C-alpha positions in Angstrom: -45.4 22.1 2.5 -43.9 25.5 3.1 -42.2 24.4 6.4 -40.7 21.4 4.4 -39.4 23.7 2.0 -38.0 26.0 4.5 -36.5 23.2 6.5 -34.8 21.9 3.3 -33.4 25.1 2.2 -32.2 25.6 5.9 -30.4 22.4 5.6 -29.1 23.3 2.4 -27.7 26.6 3.7 -26.2 24.9 6.7 -24.3 22.3 4.5 -23.1 25.0 2.3 -21.6 27.0 5.3 -20.1 23.9 6.3 -18.5 23.1 2.9 -16.9 26.7 2.9 -15.5 26.1 6.3 -14.0 22.8 5.3 -12.9 24.0 2.1 -11.1 27.1 3.8 -9.4 24.8 6.5 -8.3 22.3 3.4 -6.7 25.0 1.5 -4.9 26.5 4.4 -3.5 23.1 5.0 -2.4 22.8 1.4 -0.6 26.0 1.5 1.2 25.0 4.6 2.1 21.7 3.1 3.4 23.5 -0.1 5.5 26.0 2.0 7.0 23.2 3.9 7.8 21.2 0.9 9.6 24.6 -0.7 11.4 25.3 2.5 12.5 21.9 2.8 13.9 21.8 -1.0 15.8 24.9 -0.2 17.2 23.7 2.7 18.4 20.7 1.1 19.9 22.7 -1.7 21.9 24.8 0.6 23.4 21.9 2.5 24.3 20.1 -0.6 25.7 23.2 -2.2 27.7 24.2 1.1 29.1 20.5 1.0 30.0 21.0 -2.8 31.6 24.3 -2.1 33.9 22.7 0.7 34.9 19.9 -1.6 35.7 22.4 -4.3 37.8 24.3 -1.5 39.5 21.2 -0.4 40.3 20.2 -4.1 41.8 23.6 -4.8 44.0 23.3 -1.5 45.1 19.9 -2.5 45.9 21.0 -6.2 48.0 24.2 -4.7 49.9 21.6 -2.2 50.4 19.2 -5.4 52.3 22.1 -7.1 
């Protein structure tokens, strides 16, 4: 009887350790995913902003030539 309880508690402890390890890996991957999404967003924002700035420069030059 005591051996069965000891075995069950050992299995529960092992399952708990496994759960903690898997959860730790999951959160590492989740943080990596969020960081890559943020980096991707700011990269797209910088590219679009740069293109809009170039558009503004070209419009300014064409407006100056029109005058």
